[in-house]
C-alpha positions as CSV (number, residue, x, y, z in Angstrom):
1,M,-13.3,11.6,22.4
2,P,-15.5,10.5,19.4
3,H,-16.3,13.0,16.7
4,R,-19.6,13.0,14.9
5,L,-20.5,13.5,11.3
6,A,-24.0,13.9,10.0
7,N,-25.9,14.3,6.7
8,G,-29.7,14.3,6.6
9,D,-31.0,11.1,8.2
10,F,-27.6,9.6,8.7
11,K,-25.3,10.1,11.7
12,L,-21.9,8.6,12.2
13,A,-19.2,8.7,15.0
14,F,-15.5,8.0,14.6
15,D,-12.5,7.9,17.0
16,E,-9.1,8.5,15.6
17,T,-7.5,7.4,18.9
18,V,-9.0,3.9,18.7
19,G,-7.7,2.5,15.5
20,G,-9.3,5.1,13.3
21,S,-12.5,3.2,14.0
22,L,-16.2,4.1,13.4
23,G,-18.5,4.1,16.3
24,A,-22.3,4.4,16.3
25,A,-23.9,4.7,12.9
26,T,-27.6,5.5,12.8
27,W,-30.2,6.1,10.1
28,R,-33.4,7.8,11.3
29,G,-32.4,6.7,14.8
30,L,-31.9,3.0,13.9
31,D,-28.6,1.4,14.6
32,I,-26.8,0.3,11.4
33,L,-23.4,-0.8,12.9
34,H,-23.1,-2.9,16.1
35,T,-21.1,-1.3,18.9
36,R,-20.6,-2.1,22.6
37,P,-19.8,0.1,25.6
38,G,-16.1,0.4,26.1
39,N,-13.0,2.0,24.7
40,S,-11.5,-1.0,22.9
41,V,-11.4,-1.2,19.2
42,L,-13.3,-4.5,19.7
43,D,-16.2,-2.4,20.9
44,A,-16.2,-0.3,17.8
45,G,-18.6,-0.6,14.8
46,C,-15.9,-0.8,12.0
47,F,-12.1,-0.4,11.7
48,P,-9.6,-0.3,8.8
49,L,-7.4,-3.3,7.9
50,V,-3.9,-2.2,7.0
51,P,-1.4,-3.4,5.7
52,F,-3.0,-6.8,5.6
53,S,-6.3,-8.5,6.4
54,N,-7.0,-11.3,8.9
55,R,-4.5,-13.9,10.1
56,I,-1.0,-14.9,9.1
57,A,-0.3,-18.5,9.9
58,G,2.2,-18.8,12.7
59,S,2.6,-15.0,12.6
60,R,5.4,-15.6,10.1
61,F,6.0,-15.4,6.3
62,S,8.9,-14.9,3.9
63,F,9.1,-12.3,1.2
64,G,11.9,-10.9,-0.9
65,G,14.6,-12.8,0.9
66,R,13.3,-11.7,4.3
67,D,11.9,-13.9,7.0
68,V,9.3,-11.8,8.8
69,A,8.3,-12.8,12.3
70,L,5.4,-10.8,13.9
71,E,3.9,-10.9,17.4
72,P,0.4,-12.1,18.0
73,N,-1.7,-9.0,18.6
74,H,-5.4,-9.9,19.1
75,P,-6.4,-8.1,22.3
76,G,-9.2,-10.6,23.0
77,D,-7.5,-13.8,21.8
78,P,-3.8,-14.2,22.8
79,D,-3.7,-17.6,21.0
80,S,-4.6,-16.1,17.6
81,P,-1.7,-15.5,15.2
82,V,-1.1,-11.9,14.2
83,I,-4.3,-10.5,12.7
84,H,-5.6,-7.4,10.8
85,G,-2.3,-5.5,10.5
86,F,-1.4,-2.6,12.7
87,G,-3.8,0.3,11.9
88,W,-6.6,-1.1,14.0
89,L,-4.5,-1.1,17.2
90,S,-2.8,2.3,16.7
91,E,-3.8,5.9,17.1
92,W,-4.5,7.9,13.9
93,T,-4.5,11.6,13.4
94,I,-7.2,13.9,12.0
95,E,-6.0,15.6,8.9
96,Q,-9.3,17.2,7.8
97,L,-12.7,17.5,9.5
98,A,-16.0,18.9,8.3
99,E,-19.7,18.4,9.0
100,T,-20.1,15.4,6.6
101,R,-16.5,14.1,6.1
102,A,-13.1,13.5,7.7
103,T,-9.7,12.4,6.7
104,L,-7.5,10.3,9.1
105,G,-3.8,9.5,8.8
106,F,-1.6,6.8,10.2
107,R,2.2,6.4,9.8
108,Y,4.3,3.3,10.6
109,E,8.0,3.8,10.8
110,G,9.1,0.2,10.5
111,G,10.0,-2.6,13.0
112,A,9.1,-6.3,13.0
113,W,7.2,-5.4,9.8
114,P,10.3,-4.1,8.0
115,W,8.5,-1.8,5.6
116,P,7.6,1.8,6.7
117,F,4.3,2.9,5.3
118,E,1.6,5.6,5.7
119,A,-2.2,5.1,5.4
120,R,-5.1,7.5,4.9
121,Q,-8.8,6.9,5.6
122,D,-11.4,9.2,4.1
123,I,-14.8,9.0,5.7
124,A,-17.8,10.6,3.9
125,V,-21.4,10.6,5.2
126,H,-24.4,10.9,2.8
127,G,-28.1,11.0,3.5
128,N,-28.6,7.2,3.5
129,G,-25.2,5.9,4.5
130,F,-21.4,6.4,4.3
131,E,-18.4,5.8,2.1
132,L,-14.9,4.8,3.2
133,E,-11.7,5.1,1.2
134,L,-8.5,3.6,2.5
135,A,-5.1,4.3,0.9
136,L,-1.7,2.8,1.6
137,R,1.7,4.1,0.5
138,N,5.0,2.1,0.7
139,L,7.5,4.5,2.3
140,G,10.4,1.9,2.1
141,D,13.1,1.4,-0.5
142,D,12.0,-2.2,-1.3
143,P,8.8,-3.8,-2.5
144,M,6.2,-4.5,0.2
145,P,3.5,-7.1,0.4
146,A,0.2,-5.5,1.0
147,G,-3.5,-5.9,1.7
148,L,-6.4,-3.7,2.7
149,G,-10.0,-4.0,3.9
150,F,-12.7,-2.9,6.2
151,H,-14.1,-4.7,9.3
152,P,-17.7,-3.6,10.0
153,Y,-19.9,-5.2,12.7
154,F,-23.6,-5.5,12.2
155,P,-26.4,-6.2,14.7
156,R,-28.2,-9.4,14.3
157,N,-31.1,-11.5,15.8
158,D,-32.8,-14.7,14.7
159,Q,-34.4,-12.9,11.7
160,T,-31.3,-11.1,10.3
161,L,-30.4,-12.0,6.7
162,F,-27.1,-11.9,4.9
163,K,-27.5,-12.1,1.1
164,S,-24.5,-12.4,-1.3
165,L,-23.3,-14.5,-4.2
166,H,-19.8,-16.1,-4.0
167,K,-18.3,-19.1,-5.9
168,G,-16.0,-20.4,-3.2
169,E,-16.0,-20.9,0.6
170,W,-12.7,-21.9,2.4
171,A,-12.7,-24.5,5.1
172,T,-10.3,-23.6,8.0
173,D,-8.2,-25.3,10.7
174,E,-8.4,-24.7,14.4
175,A,-6.4,-21.5,14.0
176,M,-8.9,-20.3,11.3
177,I,-6.2,-20.7,8.6
178,P,-7.7,-21.8,5.2
179,T,-7.1,-25.4,4.3
180,R,-9.2,-26.2,1.2
181,V,-11.9,-24.4,-0.8
182,E,-15.3,-25.7,-1.9
183,E,-16.3,-24.1,-5.2
184,H,-19.3,-23.9,-7.4
185,L,-19.3,-23.3,-11.1
186,A,-21.3,-20.1,-10.6
187,P,-21.7,-17.8,-7.6
188,V,-24.3,-19.0,-5.0
189,D,-26.0,-17.8,-1.8
190,W,-24.3,-20.0,0.8
191,W,-27.0,-19.2,3.3
192,E,-29.8,-20.2,0.8
193,S,-31.9,-17.2,2.0
194,K,-32.0,-18.5,5.6
195,P,-31.1,-16.2,8.6
196,V,-27.4,-15.6,9.0
197,A,-27.4,-17.2,12.5
198,T,-28.2,-20.6,10.9
199,R,-24.5,-20.9,10.0
200,N,-21.6,-20.2,12.3
201,V,-18.4,-19.4,10.2
202,D,-15.1,-17.6,10.5
203,T,-13.7,-17.8,7.0
204,V,-13.2,-16.1,3.6
205,Y,-15.3,-16.3,0.4
206,T,-14.0,-15.9,-3.2
207,G,-15.6,-15.1,-6.5
208,R,-18.1,-12.5,-5.3
209,E,-20.7,-11.3,-7.8
210,G,-22.8,-8.2,-7.0
211,P,-23.2,-6.3,-3.7
212,L,-23.3,-7.6,-0.1
213,L,-26.7,-7.2,1.5
214,V,-27.7,-7.2,5.2
215,E,-31.4,-7.1,6.0
216,W,-33.4,-6.8,9.2
217,P,-37.0,-7.8,8.3
218,D,-38.2,-7.0,11.9
219,R,-37.0,-3.4,11.4
220,G,-38.0,-3.0,7.8
221,I,-34.5,-2.0,6.6
222,G,-31.4,-3.3,4.9
223,V,-28.0,-2.1,3.8
224,R,-26.2,-2.5,0.5
225,I,-22.4,-2.8,0.7
226,E,-20.6,-2.1,-2.5
227,P,-16.8,-2.7,-2.3
228,S,-14.5,-1.4,-4.9
229,P,-13.1,-4.0,-7.4
230,D,-9.9,-4.6,-5.6
231,L,-11.8,-5.8,-2.5
232,A,-12.6,-9.0,-4.3
233,F,-12.8,-11.3,-1.2
234,T,-15.3,-11.3,1.7
235,T,-14.4,-12.4,5.2
236,L,-17.5,-13.6,7.2
237,Y,-17.5,-14.0,11.0
238,V,-20.7,-15.3,12.4
239,P,-20.0,-16.4,16.0
240,E,-22.4,-18.5,18.1
241,R,-24.7,-16.9,20.7
242,E,-23.8,-13.3,19.9
243,D,-25.9,-10.4,18.8
244,Y,-23.6,-9.3,15.9
245,F,-21.7,-10.6,12.9
246,C,-19.1,-9.2,10.6
247,V,-19.1,-8.8,6.8
248,E,-15.5,-7.7,5.8
249,P,-14.7,-6.7,2.2
250,V,-11.0,-7.4,1.8
251,S,-8.4,-7.5,-0.9
252,H,-6.9,-10.9,-0.3
253,M,-7.7,-14.3,1.3
254,T,-6.6,-15.1,4.8
255,D,-2.8,-16.1,5.0
256,A,-2.3,-14.8,1.5
257,F,1.4,-14.0,2.2
258,N,2.2,-17.7,2.8
259,R,0.5,-18.9,-0.4
260,H,2.5,-18.4,-3.5
261,T,-0.2,-18.6,-6.2
262,S,-1.8,-16.0,-8.3
263,D,-5.3,-16.2,-7.0
264,T,-4.8,-15.1,-3.3
265,G,-5.3,-11.4,-3.9
266,A,-2.0,-10.6,-2.3
267,R,-0.5,-7.4,-3.8
268,V,3.0,-6.0,-3.9
269,L,3.6,-2.2,-3.7
270,A,6.8,-0.8,-5.2
271,A,8.9,1.7,-3.3
272,G,6.8,4.9,-3.1
273,E,3.7,3.3,-4.7
274,E,0.2,4.2,-3.3
275,W,-2.9,2.1,-3.6
276,S,-6.4,2.7,-2.5
277,V,-9.7,0.8,-2.1
278,A,-13.2,1.9,-1.0
279,M,-16.5,0.7,0.4
280,R,-19.9,2.3,0.1
281,L,-22.8,1.4,2.4
282,E,-26.3,2.5,1.7
283,V,-29.5,1.9,3.8
284,Y,-32.8,1.0,2.0
285,A,-36.3,0.3,3.1
286,L,-37.7,-3.3,2.7
């Protein structure tokens, strides 16, 4: 059963049993996150990405002398390689709950992913939006590859705008695995101020400068998304003929664990090490 947080004009639901996900989020009665009827995490408004973001090519990678083979896990796309880690498909527990905030916990004991870990998600509602903090601790005895992020869904129509500045956009293959990057010398608006629905993408952007903005001119509001510095990449999913799109602040590029270069954003946590990231969302009037 979803729980509800509220602070002034802003109201937010969450469900620890459905991937620690957020449900309906409203400001003065206006929907900020996109949700659908149903009990699947794919019907939710936002969910945490832990201990990695997006897809791993072939659901396999090698690290520290181990060959790691994972099972595809997308509930709506069985042909997709493993995606988004394990937190989004697991039940979390409520560790603290108050009128304007909650803390959720998730523990993974090990398995095909050979490193046990625990995660914590702090949710705080303020008068014009909310803030999420996501922490990950390596409970194993060996270093663990790691990534974190958030996966919010936003409502859209033919007027909805997405405004951001990024240097690079990755082209992808049929499995949505990055193949090559197109880069500019300085960050640019890849949508050129046109509605978000004018480009259909499922990819990752690099070299972000400034906040991420979503605006609904027909409703007279927008949201400013401010990720913490470690969430240096942005995954965008704008599907055809849908009434939503996703803006995902993440710590690494797609398939980072299979790319052995220094610019992927992949991180390694030592035994016992904890790491956290955050995202703040604030509504504003146009």
